[in-house]
C-alpha positions as CSV (number, residue, x, y, z in Angstrom):
1,M,25.1,-11.1,-23.6
2,T,21.6,-10.0,-23.6
3,S,20.7,-12.9,-21.4
4,F,23.6,-12.7,-18.9
5,I,22.4,-12.3,-15.4
6,V,24.6,-11.3,-12.7
7,D,25.1,-13.6,-9.6
8,E,23.6,-11.1,-7.1
9,S,25.1,-13.3,-4.0
10,K,28.2,-11.7,-4.9
11,F,27.1,-8.2,-3.9
12,M,25.4,-9.4,-0.8
13,I,26.5,-8.1,2.7
14,S,27.2,-10.9,5.1
15,D,26.1,-10.9,8.8
16,E,29.6,-10.6,9.7
17,E,30.5,-7.8,7.4
18,S,27.4,-5.7,8.7
19,D,27.9,-2.0,9.4
20,A,24.5,-0.7,10.9
21,F,24.1,2.8,10.3
22,F,22.3,3.1,13.9
23,D,23.3,2.0,17.1
24,S,20.6,0.1,19.1
25,E,17.8,2.0,20.5
26,Y,19.0,5.1,18.5
27,K,16.2,8.0,19.2
28,L,15.4,10.4,16.6
29,A,14.6,14.2,17.1
30,S,11.0,12.8,16.0
31,G,10.9,11.0,19.0
32,I,11.0,7.7,17.0
33,V,13.4,5.0,18.5
34,I,15.0,2.9,15.9
35,G,14.5,-0.9,16.5
36,E,15.8,-3.9,14.7
37,L,17.4,-3.9,11.4
38,E,15.2,-5.3,8.8
39,D,17.2,-5.8,5.7
40,E,20.4,-3.9,4.1
41,S,22.5,-3.2,1.3
42,D,25.7,-1.2,0.8
43,T,23.6,2.1,0.0
44,W,20.5,1.8,2.4
45,Q,19.3,0.1,5.5
46,L,15.5,-0.8,6.3
47,Y,14.6,-0.7,10.2
48,I,11.6,-1.3,12.1
49,S,11.1,1.1,15.0
50,A,11.0,-0.2,18.5
51,D,7.1,0.2,18.9
52,G,6.5,-1.6,15.9
53,R,4.6,1.5,14.2
54,H,7.2,2.7,11.5
55,Y,9.6,1.5,8.9
56,I,12.4,3.5,8.6
57,L,14.4,3.6,5.4
58,A,18.0,4.8,5.9
59,V,19.7,5.8,2.5
60,L,23.1,7.2,1.5
61,P,23.2,10.7,-0.1
62,E,24.1,9.3,-3.6
63,L,21.0,7.3,-3.6
64,R,18.6,10.0,-2.3
65,D,20.0,12.2,-4.8
66,K,19.1,10.1,-7.7
67,W,15.6,9.6,-6.5
68,V,14.8,13.1,-6.1
69,E,16.4,13.8,-9.6
70,S,14.3,11.3,-11.4
71,R,11.2,12.7,-9.4
72,L,10.4,9.4,-7.9
73,L,10.5,11.2,-4.4
74,K,10.6,14.9,-3.4
75,D,13.2,16.6,-1.1
76,R,10.3,17.1,1.6
77,D,10.3,13.2,1.8
78,F,13.3,12.9,3.5
79,E,14.6,13.7,6.8
80,C,18.6,14.4,7.1
81,V,20.5,13.1,10.1
82,E,24.1,12.9,10.8
83,V,25.2,9.8,12.6
84,N,28.6,9.0,13.7
85,S,30.0,11.4,11.5
86,R,28.1,10.2,8.2
87,K,25.1,11.9,6.6
88,L,22.0,9.7,6.1
89,Y,18.2,10.4,4.6
90,L,15.5,8.8,6.2
91,L,12.1,8.0,4.5
92,F,9.4,6.9,7.0
93,S,6.5,4.6,6.6
94,S,3.5,3.3,8.6
95,S,4.1,-0.2,9.2
96,V,0.5,-0.6,7.8
97,H,2.2,-0.6,4.4
98,R,4.8,-2.5,2.8
99,V,8.4,-1.5,2.5
100,T,10.8,-4.2,1.0
101,R,12.6,-5.6,-1.7
102,L,10.7,-6.2,-4.9
103,T,11.9,-9.6,-5.2
104,N,10.6,-10.6,-1.8
105,I,6.9,-9.5,-2.5
106,R,4.2,-12.3,-2.5
107,V,0.9,-11.2,-3.1
108,N,-0.7,-14.2,-1.8
109,N,-4.1,-13.9,-3.5
110,S,-4.9,-10.4,-2.3
111,L,-6.6,-8.5,-5.2
112,R,-5.6,-5.3,-3.3
113,Y,-2.2,-6.0,-3.2
114,A,-2.0,-6.7,-6.8
115,Y,-3.4,-3.6,-7.7
116,A,-1.2,-1.6,-5.4
117,L,1.8,-3.4,-7.0
118,F,0.6,-2.3,-10.6
119,S,0.2,1.2,-9.5
120,A,3.7,1.2,-8.3
121,F,5.1,0.0,-11.6
122,V,2.8,2.6,-13.5
123,H,4.2,5.5,-11.0
124,T,7.6,4.7,-11.1
125,R,7.6,4.4,-15.1
126,Q,5.8,7.6,-15.3
127,F,9.1,9.4,-14.2
128,D,11.7,6.8,-15.1
129,L,11.6,4.6,-18.0
130,D,14.8,2.6,-17.8
131,S,16.3,1.8,-14.8
132,N,16.5,-1.5,-13.8
133,L,13.8,-2.5,-11.1
134,R,15.0,-6.0,-10.2
135,D,17.2,-4.7,-7.3
136,G,14.2,-2.3,-6.5
137,L,12.5,-1.5,-3.1
138,Y,8.8,-1.4,-3.3
139,F,7.7,1.8,-0.7
140,E,4.2,1.4,-0.6
141,A,3.4,4.6,1.3
142,H,4.8,6.5,-1.8
143,S,3.2,4.1,-4.4
144,V,6.7,3.5,-6.0
145,I,9.5,1.0,-6.6
146,L,12.7,2.8,-5.8
147,P,15.6,1.4,-8.0
148,T,19.0,1.1,-6.2
149,Y,21.2,1.0,-9.3
150,S,23.2,-2.0,-8.4
151,L,24.9,-4.6,-11.1
152,V,22.3,-7.1,-11.2
153,G,21.2,-8.0,-14.5
154,K,17.9,-6.6,-16.0
155,V,14.5,-8.3,-15.9
156,S,11.4,-6.8,-17.6
157,D,9.0,-5.3,-15.6
158,R,6.4,-8.2,-16.6
159,C,8.7,-10.6,-15.4
160,L,9.0,-8.8,-11.9
161,F,5.1,-8.3,-11.6
162,E,4.5,-12.3,-12.6
163,N,7.2,-13.1,-9.8
164,A,5.4,-11.3,-7.0
165,L,2.2,-13.2,-8.0
166,R,3.8,-16.6,-8.2
167,G,3.2,-19.3,-5.5
168,K,5.6,-20.0,-2.5
169,N,7.5,-22.9,-4.2
170,D,7.5,-21.8,-7.8
171,P,10.3,-20.8,-9.4
172,E,11.8,-17.1,-10.2
173,K,11.0,-16.1,-13.7
174,L,13.6,-14.2,-15.6
175,T,12.4,-14.1,-19.3
176,A,9.5,-12.3,-21.1
177,P,8.1,-12.9,-24.5
178,D,8.8,-9.5,-25.6
179,G,12.1,-9.0,-24.0
180,L,13.4,-6.4,-21.3
181,N,11.3,-3.7,-22.4
182,D,8.0,-5.7,-21.6
183,S,6.0,-3.2,-19.6
184,V,3.0,-3.8,-17.3
185,S,0.1,-2.0,-19.1
186,Y,-3.5,-2.0,-17.7
187,F,-4.7,-4.4,-20.3
188,Y,-2.0,-6.9,-19.4
189,F,-2.5,-6.4,-15.8
190,R,-6.3,-7.3,-16.1
191,K,-5.7,-10.3,-18.5
192,Y,-3.0,-11.6,-16.3
193,L,-5.1,-11.8,-13.1
194,S,-8.2,-13.0,-14.8
195,D,-6.1,-15.8,-16.7
196,H,-5.0,-16.7,-13.1
197,G,-8.3,-16.9,-11.4
198,Y,-8.6,-13.6,-9.8
199,R,-12.2,-12.3,-9.6
200,L,-12.5,-8.9,-11.1
201,N,-14.9,-6.1,-11.5
202,A,-16.3,-5.6,-15.1
203,N,-16.7,-1.9,-14.7
204,E,-13.9,0.5,-16.4
205,P,-12.2,3.0,-14.4
206,L,-13.5,6.4,-14.0
207,F,-9.8,7.9,-14.5
208,E,-7.0,6.8,-16.9
209,A,-3.4,6.7,-16.0
210,G,-1.6,10.1,-16.2
211,E,-4.9,12.2,-15.7
212,I,-4.5,15.5,-13.7
213,V,-6.9,15.2,-10.6
214,D,-5.7,18.4,-8.7
215,D,-9.6,19.3,-8.6
216,F,-10.3,16.2,-6.7
217,L,-7.6,16.9,-4.1
218,L,-8.8,20.3,-3.5
219,G,-5.4,22.0,-4.1
220,E,-3.1,19.9,-2.0
221,E,-0.6,19.6,-4.6
222,S,-0.2,20.6,-8.3
223,N,-0.2,18.7,-11.4
224,S,-1.3,15.4,-9.1
225,M,-1.8,12.4,-11.7
226,I,-3.9,9.1,-11.4
227,T,-1.4,6.2,-11.2
228,A,-4.0,3.5,-11.3
229,P,-7.3,2.3,-9.4
230,L,-7.0,0.3,-6.2
231,I,-10.4,-1.0,-5.9
232,I,-13.4,-1.1,-8.3
233,R,-16.8,-2.2,-7.1
234,D,-20.1,-1.2,-8.3
235,H,-20.9,1.5,-6.3
236,Y,-17.4,3.2,-6.0
237,Q,-13.7,3.1,-7.2
238,L,-10.5,4.1,-5.1
239,F,-7.8,5.5,-7.0
240,D,-4.1,5.8,-6.2
241,T,-2.2,9.2,-7.3
242,T,1.5,10.7,-7.6
243,S,0.5,12.6,-4.5
244,D,0.3,11.8,-0.8
245,S,-3.3,11.0,-1.0
246,Y,-5.7,8.4,-2.7
247,I,-9.2,9.5,-4.4
248,L,-12.2,7.6,-3.4
249,M,-15.3,8.0,-6.2
250,I,-18.6,7.1,-4.8
251,D,-21.8,7.0,-7.1
252,S,-25.1,9.1,-6.0
253,L,-27.1,6.4,-4.9
254,W,-24.2,4.4,-2.3
255,G,-23.1,8.0,-1.5
256,E,-26.6,9.4,-0.6
257,A,-27.2,6.1,1.6
258,L,-23.9,6.7,3.4
259,I,-24.9,10.5,4.2
260,A,-28.7,9.3,5.4
261,S,-26.8,6.7,7.7
262,N,-24.7,9.3,9.4
263,L,-21.5,7.3,8.4
264,V,-20.3,10.1,6.3
265,N,-20.9,13.7,6.8
266,Q,-22.4,15.6,4.0
267,I,-19.5,18.5,4.6
268,Q,-17.0,15.9,3.7
269,M,-18.4,15.3,0.5
270,N,-18.0,16.9,-2.7
271,S,-19.8,16.0,-5.6
272,F,-18.6,16.1,-9.5
273,P,-20.3,15.0,-12.7
274,I,-18.4,12.4,-14.8
275,N,-19.8,11.2,-18.0
276,S,-23.2,13.0,-17.1
277,Q,-23.4,10.9,-13.8
278,K,-23.0,12.7,-10.2
279,Y,-20.1,11.2,-8.2
280,F,-19.2,12.2,-4.5
281,V,-15.6,12.5,-3.7
282,L,-13.5,11.9,-0.6
283,S,-9.6,12.2,-0.5
284,F,-7.6,10.4,2.1
285,K,-3.8,10.4,3.1
286,K,-2.0,7.3,2.0
287,D,-0.7,6.7,5.4
288,Q,-3.9,5.0,6.8
289,I,-5.9,1.8,5.6
290,I,-8.4,2.1,3.3
291,E,-9.5,-1.3,2.0
292,C,-12.3,-3.8,1.6
293,M,-13.0,-6.3,4.5
294,D,-13.1,-9.4,2.3
295,N,-10.0,-8.4,0.1
296,R,-7.7,-7.2,3.2
297,H,-4.0,-6.0,2.6
298,G,-3.1,-3.6,5.1
299,G,-0.6,-4.3,8.2
300,L,-2.0,-4.3,11.7
301,N,0.0,-3.3,14.9
302,K,-1.6,-2.8,18.4
303,E,-2.8,0.7,17.8
304,N,-4.5,0.2,14.4
305,A,-6.0,-3.3,15.6
306,F,-7.8,-0.9,18.0
307,E,-8.9,1.4,15.8
308,L,-10.3,-1.2,13.3
309,T,-12.3,-2.9,16.7
310,E,-13.8,0.7,17.6
311,A,-14.8,1.0,13.9
312,I,-16.8,-2.2,13.6
313,R,-18.6,-1.5,16.9
314,R,-19.4,2.1,16.0
315,T,-20.5,0.9,12.6
316,R,-22.8,-1.7,14.4
317,A,-24.2,0.8,16.7
318,L,-25.6,2.8,13.8
319,L,-26.5,0.1,11.4
320,P,-27.7,-3.0,13.5
321,E,-28.6,-5.1,10.8
322,C,-25.8,-4.3,8.2
323,D,-23.6,-6.7,6.4
324,L,-19.7,-5.9,7.2
325,T,-18.1,-8.8,5.6
326,N,-17.2,-6.9,2.7
327,A,-17.6,-3.4,3.7
328,L,-15.0,-0.5,2.7
329,Y,-12.9,0.3,5.9
330,I,-11.7,3.8,6.2
331,Q,-9.4,4.2,9.2
332,K,-9.5,8.0,8.6
333,L,-13.2,8.2,9.3
334,G,-13.3,5.6,11.9
335,Y,-16.3,3.7,10.2
336,L,-17.0,0.8,7.8
337,L,-19.1,1.6,5.0
338,P,-21.1,-1.2,4.3
339,E,-23.0,-2.0,0.5
340,K,-25.9,-3.5,2.6
341,F,-27.4,-1.5,5.2
342,T,-30.3,-3.9,6.2
343,A,-31.5,-7.4,6.4
344,S,-28.0,-9.0,6.6
345,E,-27.7,-12.9,7.2
346,N,-24.4,-12.1,8.8
347,T,-23.7,-9.8,11.8
348,N,-21.3,-11.8,13.5
349,D,-18.8,-9.0,14.2
350,R,-16.8,-11.2,16.5
351,E,-15.8,-13.8,13.8
352,L,-15.0,-11.0,11.5
353,L,-12.5,-9.6,13.9
354,V,-10.9,-12.5,14.9
355,D,-10.4,-13.4,11.2
356,C,-8.6,-10.2,10.6
357,L,-6.7,-10.4,13.7
358,S,-5.5,-14.0,12.7
359,H,-5.2,-14.4,9.3
360,G,-3.8,-11.3,7.8
361,P,-1.9,-10.8,5.5
362,F,-0.6,-8.1,7.9
363,A,2.9,-6.9,8.2
364,M,2.9,-7.2,11.8
365,A,0.8,-10.4,12.3
366,P,0.6,-12.4,14.6
367,L,-0.2,-10.3,17.1
368,M,0.0,-11.3,20.8
369,D,-2.9,-13.7,22.0
370,D,-3.6,-11.6,24.8
371,I,-4.2,-8.6,22.8
372,N,-6.4,-10.2,20.4
373,H,-8.5,-11.5,23.6
374,D,-8.7,-7.8,24.9
375,L,-10.0,-6.5,21.5
376,V,-12.7,-9.3,21.0
377,T,-13.8,-8.4,24.4
378,I,-14.1,-4.8,23.7
379,L,-16.2,-5.5,20.6
380,I,-18.5,-7.8,22.5
381,H,-19.0,-5.6,25.7
382,Q,-18.9,-2.0,24.7
């Protein structure tokens, strides 16, 4: 019986039986207008806002209660509404981040996406060791995989992770060498990606999973823990946490160069000694983009595509000879942080922006052609 797998199709709701929680163009108290229904089950429904800027996950009370009781989410993460005499709880995410069934994820060779998914597995298992995640919802803005407690057969976490990295036409994997309790450890994660051709930085993470990092978040939350690294480069490392913030660790050499270039203000940078070396620390909320331009993952809508355009233009104005092709884009700062400040052989910002607008992988791509044209025009002429 351990190999028995329930046929999920018997638990799916057909289009004819669909019972949408919200009427078309329903307006929430926050002003967000509910748009199209993206996906659904009997206990949750996923919507995109009418302006394309937000995902709205609407869940029934019993699902919300289980997530709060297991500490995967906090009570404050939800907004409660009553629609047609039915109480619903809403979770919001910028369309920058993914909200989707775990079984629908395809990493598409994005190392940034693979790290983000790994972090969600680690975060989830820090609080919930047993729930079946095969029916789970990946909610990137909270770095978590939310179980939905259906009757689908259990599959190991390693299988689920490997399925997300498989090719478009590769079959789904349902077994694992060590059985249902096969977990996704950092050693396994690195080895699996390396064996499948991903180029990984050799540096070890500055923090380990489960390490308390309240000091680096300046008292935003108590008992915030590291889940996993998201980016590891020679001069900096980005970490995910159980709070609503990321932590960016920058070595002293690069940090001082960024301050001297005026890309980063000294006031924004706190310094800490780690392993007898000085690091600058920045923290950023998870609701915005922070990623490398040569390993993009975040979704683009019209507004944040414009912000990226302006960030490229501002950075080029400060550093006319820098290389932006592998720079770290931090939406909150409004700049790209290059690793090479002078004598770059590639300063074709138009080509970089067109690649961003056209090739994703982006949640809202492809953008309208006239918007793309306007953004390129702004970059060239301002």
